[in-house]
PyMOL Python script that loads the backbone (N, CA, C, O; Angstrom):
from pymol import cmd

cmd.read_pdbstr("""\
ATOM      1  N   UNK A   1      -6.778   1.934  71.337  1.00  0.00           N
ATOM      2  CA  UNK A   1      -5.487   1.425  71.722  1.00  0.00           C
ATOM      3  C   UNK A   1      -4.852   0.635  70.580  1.00  0.00           C
ATOM      4  O   UNK A   1      -3.636   0.677  70.396  1.00  0.00           O
ATOM      5  N   UNK A   2      -5.664  -0.079  69.820  1.00  0.00           N
ATOM      6  CA  UNK A   2      -5.104  -0.881  68.735  1.00  0.00           C
ATOM      7  C   UNK A   2      -4.515  -0.004  67.630  1.00  0.00           C
ATOM      8  O   UNK A   2      -3.522  -0.382  67.008  1.00  0.00           O
ATOM      9  N   UNK A   3      -5.109   1.152  67.383  1.00  0.00           N
ATOM     10  CA  UNK A   3      -4.570   2.060  66.370  1.00  0.00           C
ATOM     11  C   UNK A   3      -3.200   2.593  66.800  1.00  0.00           C
ATOM     12  O   UNK A   3      -2.273   2.676  65.993  1.00  0.00           O
ATOM     13  N   UNK A   4      -3.089   2.948  68.063  1.00  0.00           N
ATOM     14  CA  UNK A   4      -1.811   3.445  68.587  1.00  0.00           C
ATOM     15  C   UNK A   4      -0.754   2.347  68.482  1.00  0.00           C
ATOM     16  O   UNK A   4       0.373   2.609  68.062  1.00  0.00           O
ATOM     17  N   UNK A   5      -1.107   1.131  68.859  1.00  0.00           N
ATOM     18  CA  UNK A   5      -0.168   0.017  68.781  1.00  0.00           C
ATOM     19  C   UNK A   5       0.262  -0.229  67.345  1.00  0.00           C
ATOM     20  O   UNK A   5       1.434  -0.504  67.085  1.00  0.00           O
ATOM     21  N   UNK A   6      -0.671  -0.133  66.419  1.00  0.00           N
ATOM     22  CA  UNK A   6      -0.350  -0.358  65.011  1.00  0.00           C
ATOM     23  C   UNK A   6       0.601   0.723  64.484  1.00  0.00           C
ATOM     24  O   UNK A   6       1.551   0.417  63.765  1.00  0.00           O
ATOM     25  N   UNK A   7       0.345   1.988  64.842  1.00  0.00           N
ATOM     26  CA  UNK A   7       1.196   3.084  64.395  1.00  0.00           C
ATOM     27  C   UNK A   7       2.604   2.947  64.975  1.00  0.00           C
ATOM     28  O   UNK A   7       3.590   3.204  64.286  1.00  0.00           O
ATOM     29  N   UNK A   8       2.695   2.542  66.240  1.00  0.00           N
ATOM     30  CA  UNK A   8       4.000   2.388  66.882  1.00  0.00           C
ATOM     31  C   UNK A   8       4.696   1.095  66.484  1.00  0.00           C
ATOM     32  O   UNK A   8       5.896   0.940  66.709  1.00  0.00           O
ATOM     33  N   UNK A   9       3.957   0.175  65.899  1.00  0.00           N
ATOM     34  CA  UNK A   9       4.541  -1.095  65.484  1.00  0.00           C
ATOM     35  C   UNK A   9       4.806  -2.036  66.637  1.00  0.00           C
ATOM     36  O   UNK A   9       5.755  -2.819  66.597  1.00  0.00           O
ATOM     37  N   UNK A  10       3.965  -1.967  67.676  1.00  0.00           N
ATOM     38  CA  UNK A  10       4.102  -2.865  68.827  1.00  0.00           C
ATOM     39  C   UNK A  10       2.787  -3.595  69.045  1.00  0.00           C
ATOM     40  O   UNK A  10       1.745  -3.201  68.521  1.00  0.00           O
ATOM     41  N   UNK A  11       2.853  -4.658  69.820  1.00  0.00           N
ATOM     42  CA  UNK A  11       1.621  -5.396  70.114  1.00  0.00           C
ATOM     43  C   UNK A  11       0.797  -4.633  71.144  1.00  0.00           C
ATOM     44  O   UNK A  11       1.323  -3.848  71.933  1.00  0.00           O
ATOM     45  N   UNK A  12      -0.505  -4.883  71.115  1.00  0.00           N
ATOM     46  CA  UNK A  12      -1.378  -4.208  72.085  1.00  0.00           C
ATOM     47  C   UNK A  12      -1.020  -4.618  73.510  1.00  0.00           C
ATOM     48  O   UNK A  12      -1.037  -3.791  74.421  1.00  0.00           O
ATOM     49  N   UNK A  13      -0.696  -5.898  73.700  1.00  0.00           N
ATOM     50  CA  UNK A  13      -0.363  -6.361  75.049  1.00  0.00           C
ATOM     51  C   UNK A  13       0.890  -5.652  75.569  1.00  0.00           C
ATOM     52  O   UNK A  13       0.963  -5.300  76.746  1.00  0.00           O
ATOM     53  N   UNK A  14       1.865  -5.444  74.699  1.00  0.00           N
ATOM     54  CA  UNK A  14       3.074  -4.728  75.101  1.00  0.00           C
ATOM     55  C   UNK A  14       2.744  -3.285  75.454  1.00  0.00           C
ATOM     56  O   UNK A  14       3.253  -2.758  76.444  1.00  0.00           O
ATOM     57  N   UNK A  15       1.912  -2.651  74.670  1.00  0.00           N
ATOM     58  CA  UNK A  15       1.533  -1.262  74.913  1.00  0.00           C
ATOM     59  C   UNK A  15       0.774  -1.130  76.232  1.00  0.00           C
ATOM     60  O   UNK A  15       1.035  -0.216  77.014  1.00  0.00           O
ATOM     61  N   UNK A  16      -0.151  -2.028  76.472  1.00  0.00           N
ATOM     62  CA  UNK A  16      -0.920  -1.992  77.717  1.00  0.00           C
ATOM     63  C   UNK A  16      -0.012  -2.227  78.912  1.00  0.00           C
ATOM     64  O   UNK A  16      -0.143  -1.557  79.937  1.00  0.00           O
ATOM     65  N   UNK A  17       0.909  -3.176  78.787  1.00  0.00           N
ATOM     66  CA  UNK A  17       1.847  -3.461  79.874  1.00  0.00           C
ATOM     67  C   UNK A  17       2.693  -2.241  80.194  1.00  0.00           C
ATOM     68  O   UNK A  17       2.926  -1.925  81.360  1.00  0.00           O
ATOM     69  N   UNK A  18       3.153  -1.554  79.147  1.00  0.00           N
ATOM     70  CA  UNK A  18       4.007  -0.381  79.366  1.00  0.00           C
ATOM     71  C   UNK A  18       3.227   0.793  79.954  1.00  0.00           C
ATOM     72  O   UNK A  18       3.792   1.573  80.721  1.00  0.00           O
ATOM     73  N   UNK A  19       1.953   0.938  79.618  1.00  0.00           N
ATOM     74  CA  UNK A  19       1.178   2.059  80.164  1.00  0.00           C
ATOM     75  C   UNK A  19       0.840   1.847  81.628  1.00  0.00           C
ATOM     76  O   UNK A  19       0.571   2.810  82.346  1.00  0.00           O
ATOM     77  N   UNK A  20       0.850   0.595  82.084  1.00  0.00           N
ATOM     78  CA  UNK A  20       0.531   0.308  83.486  1.00  0.00           C
ATOM     79  C   UNK A  20       1.742   0.419  84.403  1.00  0.00           C
ATOM     80  O   UNK A  20       1.584   0.438  85.623  1.00  0.00           O
ATOM     81  N   UNK A  21       2.943   0.492  83.846  1.00  0.00           N
ATOM     82  CA  UNK A  21       4.149   0.597  84.667  1.00  0.00           C
ATOM     83  C   UNK A  21       4.373   2.055  85.048  1.00  0.00           C
ATOM     84  O   UNK A  21       4.107   2.957  84.254  1.00  0.00           O
ATOM     85  N   UNK A  22       4.865   2.286  86.272  1.00  0.00           N
ATOM     86  CA  UNK A  22       5.184   3.672  86.649  1.00  0.00           C
ATOM     87  C   UNK A  22       6.375   4.177  85.846  1.00  0.00           C
ATOM     88  O   UNK A  22       7.290   3.421  85.521  1.00  0.00           O
ATOM     89  N   UNK A  23       6.347   5.447  85.538  1.00  0.00           N
ATOM     90  CA  UNK A  23       7.400   6.078  84.751  1.00  0.00           C
ATOM     91  C   UNK A  23       8.587   6.395  85.648  1.00  0.00           C
ATOM     92  O   UNK A  23       8.430   7.006  86.705  1.00  0.00           O
ATOM     93  N   UNK A  24       9.776   5.978  85.223  1.00  0.00           N
ATOM     94  CA  UNK A  24      11.001   6.292  85.962  1.00  0.00           C
ATOM     95  C   UNK A  24      11.885   7.153  85.063  1.00  0.00           C
ATOM     96  O   UNK A  24      12.438   6.656  84.082  1.00  0.00           O
ATOM     97  N   UNK A  25      12.023   8.443  85.387  1.00  0.00           N
ATOM     98  CA  UNK A  25      12.877   9.286  84.553  1.00  0.00           C
ATOM     99  C   UNK A  25      14.340   8.855  84.657  1.00  0.00           C
ATOM    100  O   UNK A  25      14.798   8.400  85.705  1.00  0.00           O
ATOM    101  N   UNK A  26      15.051   9.006  83.562  1.00  0.00           N
ATOM    102  CA  UNK A  26      16.467   8.654  83.547  1.00  0.00           C
ATOM    103  C   UNK A  26      17.268   9.723  84.262  1.00  0.00           C
ATOM    104  O   UNK A  26      16.917  10.903  84.236  1.00  0.00           O
ATOM    105  N   UNK A  27      18.331   9.307  84.889  1.00  0.00           N
ATOM    106  CA  UNK A  27      19.218  10.245  85.569  1.00  0.00           C
ATOM    107  C   UNK A  27      20.108  10.967  84.571  1.00  0.00           C
ATOM    108  O   UNK A  27      20.131  10.637  83.385  1.00  0.00           O
ATOM    109  N   UNK A  28      20.822  11.933  85.056  1.00  0.00           N
ATOM    110  CA  UNK A  28      21.738  12.687  84.210  1.00  0.00           C
ATOM    111  C   UNK A  28      22.870  11.782  83.741  1.00  0.00           C
ATOM    112  O   UNK A  28      23.304  10.884  84.462  1.00  0.00           O
ATOM    113  N   UNK A  29      23.335  12.030  82.535  1.00  0.00           N
ATOM    114  CA  UNK A  29      24.446  11.275  81.974  1.00  0.00           C
ATOM    115  C   UNK A  29      25.735  11.890  82.482  1.00  0.00           C
ATOM    116  O   UNK A  29      26.113  12.983  82.060  1.00  0.00           O
ATOM    117  N   UNK A  30      26.396  11.213  83.364  1.00  0.00           N
ATOM    118  CA  UNK A  30      27.659  11.703  83.926  1.00  0.00           C
ATOM    119  C   UNK A  30      28.664  10.558  83.993  1.00  0.00           C
ATOM    120  O   UNK A  30      28.384   9.501  84.557  1.00  0.00           O
ATOM    121  N   UNK A  31      29.813  10.781  83.421  1.00  0.00           N
ATOM    122  CA  UNK A  31      30.915   9.838  83.527  1.00  0.00           C
ATOM    123  C   UNK A  31      32.148  10.631  83.934  1.00  0.00           C
ATOM    124  O   UNK A  31      32.344  11.748  83.454  1.00  0.00           O
ATOM    125  N   UNK A  32      32.975  10.081  84.801  1.00  0.00           N
ATOM    126  CA  UNK A  32      34.136  10.835  85.296  1.00  0.00           C
ATOM    127  C   UNK A  32      35.059  11.343  84.191  1.00  0.00           C
ATOM    128  O   UNK A  32      35.594  12.446  84.299  1.00  0.00           O
ATOM    129  N   UNK A  33      35.252  10.565  83.138  1.00  0.00           N
ATOM    130  CA  UNK A  33      36.160  10.987  82.075  1.00  0.00           C
ATOM    131  C   UNK A  33      35.597  12.140  81.251  1.00  0.00           C
ATOM    132  O   UNK A  33      36.347  12.805  80.536  1.00  0.00           O
ATOM    133  N   UNK A  34      34.301  12.388  81.336  1.00  0.00           N
ATOM    134  CA  UNK A  34      33.677  13.441  80.538  1.00  0.00           C
ATOM    135  C   UNK A  34      33.863  14.840  81.129  1.00  0.00           C
ATOM    136  O   UNK A  34      33.647  15.830  80.431  1.00  0.00           O
ATOM    137  N   UNK A  35      34.253  14.939  82.382  1.00  0.00           N
ATOM    138  CA  UNK A  35      34.358  16.239  83.042  1.00  0.00           C
ATOM    139  C   UNK A  35      35.337  17.148  82.297  1.00  0.00           C
ATOM    140  O   UNK A  35      35.043  18.322  82.070  1.00  0.00           O
ATOM    141  N   UNK A  36      36.484  16.618  81.922  1.00  0.00           N
ATOM    142  CA  UNK A  36      37.475  17.427  81.204  1.00  0.00           C
ATOM    143  C   UNK A  36      36.955  17.844  79.832  1.00  0.00           C
ATOM    144  O   UNK A  36      37.172  18.975  79.396  1.00  0.00           O
ATOM    145  N   UNK A  37      36.276  16.935  79.160  1.00  0.00           N
ATOM    146  CA  UNK A  37      35.723  17.255  77.845  1.00  0.00           C
ATOM    147  C   UNK A  37      34.651  18.328  77.947  1.00  0.00           C
ATOM    148  O   UNK A  37      34.619  19.248  77.130  1.00  0.00           O
ATOM    149  N   UNK A  38      33.770  18.221  78.943  1.00  0.00           N
ATOM    150  CA  UNK A  38      32.723  19.226  79.126  1.00  0.00           C
ATOM    151  C   UNK A  38      33.339  20.591  79.426  1.00  0.00           C
ATOM    152  O   UNK A  38      32.855  21.611  78.936  1.00  0.00           O
ATOM    153  N   UNK A  39      34.391  20.614  80.220  1.00  0.00           N
ATOM    154  CA  UNK A  39      35.045  21.879  80.548  1.00  0.00           C
ATOM    155  C   UNK A  39      35.641  22.520  79.293  1.00  0.00           C
ATOM    156  O   UNK A  39      35.660  23.744  79.165  1.00  0.00           O
ATOM    157  N   UNK A  40      36.122  21.697  78.377  1.00  0.00           N
ATOM    158  CA  UNK A  40      36.691  22.213  77.134  1.00  0.00           C
ATOM    159  C   UNK A  40      35.600  22.684  76.167  1.00  0.00           C
ATOM    160  O   UNK A  40      35.788  23.667  75.450  1.00  0.00           O
ATOM    161  N   UNK A  41      34.477  21.994  76.147  1.00  0.00           N
ATOM    162  CA  UNK A  41      33.405  22.325  75.207  1.00  0.00           C
ATOM    163  C   UNK A  41      32.520  23.477  75.669  1.00  0.00           C
ATOM    164  O   UNK A  41      31.964  24.191  74.834  1.00  0.00           O
ATOM    165  N   UNK A  42      32.377  23.675  76.970  1.00  0.00           N
ATOM    166  CA  UNK A  42      31.454  24.687  77.487  1.00  0.00           C
ATOM    167  C   UNK A  42      31.711  26.077  76.910  1.00  0.00           C
ATOM    168  O   UNK A  42      30.747  26.719  76.494  1.00  0.00           O
ATOM    169  N   UNK A  43      32.947  26.589  76.855  1.00  0.00           N
ATOM    170  CA  UNK A  43      33.167  27.934  76.279  1.00  0.00           C
ATOM    171  C   UNK A  43      32.766  28.012  74.803  1.00  0.00           C
ATOM    172  O   UNK A  43      32.293  29.052  74.344  1.00  0.00           O
ATOM    173  N   UNK A  44      32.948  26.942  74.075  1.00  0.00           N
ATOM    174  CA  UNK A  44      32.577  26.923  72.653  1.00  0.00           C
ATOM    175  C   UNK A  44      31.061  26.981  72.505  1.00  0.00           C
ATOM    176  O   UNK A  44      30.534  27.722  71.675  1.00  0.00           O
ATOM    177  N   UNK A  45      30.381  26.204  73.307  1.00  0.00           N
ATOM    178  CA  UNK A  45      28.914  26.175  73.254  1.00  0.00           C
ATOM    179  C   UNK A  45      28.342  27.527  73.692  1.00  0.00           C
ATOM    180  O   UNK A  45      27.358  28.002  73.125  1.00  0.00           O
ATOM    181  N   UNK A  46      28.952  28.130  74.685  1.00  0.00           N
ATOM    182  CA  UNK A  46      28.468  29.428  75.175  1.00  0.00           C
ATOM    183  C   UNK A  46      28.604  30.537  74.131  1.00  0.00           C
ATOM    184  O   UNK A  46      27.880  31.530  74.202  1.00  0.00           O
ATOM    185  N   UNK A  47      29.502  30.394  73.174  1.00  0.00           N
ATOM    186  CA  UNK A  47      29.673  31.402  72.132  1.00  0.00           C
ATOM    187  C   UNK A  47      28.563  31.375  71.094  1.00  0.00           C
ATOM    188  O   UNK A  47      28.341  32.361  70.391  1.00  0.00           O
ATOM    189  N   UNK A  48      27.874  30.264  70.999  1.00  0.00           N
ATOM    190  CA  UNK A  48      26.814  30.143  69.996  1.00  0.00           C
ATOM    191  C   UNK A  48      25.632  31.046  70.346  1.00  0.00           C
ATOM    192  O   UNK A  48      25.289  31.187  71.520  1.00  0.00           O
ATOM    193  N   UNK A  49      25.011  31.652  69.348  1.00  0.00           N
ATOM    194  CA  UNK A  49      23.846  32.489  69.644  1.00  0.00           C
ATOM    195  C   UNK A  49      22.651  31.620  70.033  1.00  0.00           C
ATOM    196  O   UNK A  49      22.541  30.477  69.588  1.00  0.00           O
ATOM    197  N   UNK A  50      21.771  32.152  70.849  1.00  0.00           N
ATOM    198  CA  UNK A  50      20.582  31.384  71.223  1.00  0.00           C
ATOM    199  C   UNK A  50      19.651  31.199  70.027  1.00  0.00           C
ATOM    200  O   UNK A  50      19.634  32.019  69.109  1.00  0.00           O
ATOM    201  N   UNK A  51      18.896  30.138  70.048  1.00  0.00           N
ATOM    202  CA  UNK A  51      17.911  29.901  68.995  1.00  0.00           C
ATOM    203  C   UNK A  51      16.535  30.289  69.493  1.00  0.00           C
ATOM    204  O   UNK A  51      16.248  30.195  70.686  1.00  0.00           O
ATOM    205  N   UNK A  52      15.696  30.720  68.592  1.00  0.00           N
ATOM    206  CA  UNK A  52      14.339  31.127  68.960  1.00  0.00           C
ATOM    207  C   UNK A  52      13.394  29.968  68.630  1.00  0.00           C
ATOM    208  O   UNK A  52      12.648  30.016  67.653  1.00  0.00           O
ATOM    209  N   UNK A  53      13.442  28.933  69.459  1.00  0.00           N
ATOM    210  CA  UNK A  53      12.635  27.751  69.201  1.00  0.00           C
ATOM    211  C   UNK A  53      11.148  28.025  69.458  1.00  0.00           C
ATOM    212  O   UNK A  53      10.290  27.537  68.722  1.00  0.00           O
ATOM    213  N   UNK A  54      10.848  28.799  70.493  1.00  0.00           N
ATOM    214  CA  UNK A  54       9.455  29.031  70.871  1.00  0.00           C
ATOM    215  C   UNK A  54       8.723  29.857  69.832  1.00  0.00           C
ATOM    216  O   UNK A  54       7.499  29.794  69.722  1.00  0.00           O
ATOM    217  N   UNK A  55       9.457  30.607  69.094  1.00  0.00           N
ATOM    218  CA  UNK A  55       8.985  31.351  68.128  1.00  0.00           C
ATOM    219  C   UNK A  55       8.189  32.166  67.441  1.00  0.00           C
ATOM    220  O   UNK A  55       8.492  32.508  66.298  1.00  0.00           O
TER     221      UNK A  55
END
""", "prot")
cmd.dss("prot")
cmd.show_as("cartoon", "prot")
cmd.util.cbc("prot")
cmd.orient("prot")
């Protein structure tokens, strides 16, 4: 545990405290003003070719 804390640059007590807390995933990022922007960007993004990340 001390090696992990050293690599991450945090204290061991902080690391232990964080590992004992339940994980809460973040919700989707949604703001009302973004709806119009997303509608404008979606056709542009859809034109892009897919990437072969899995590879």
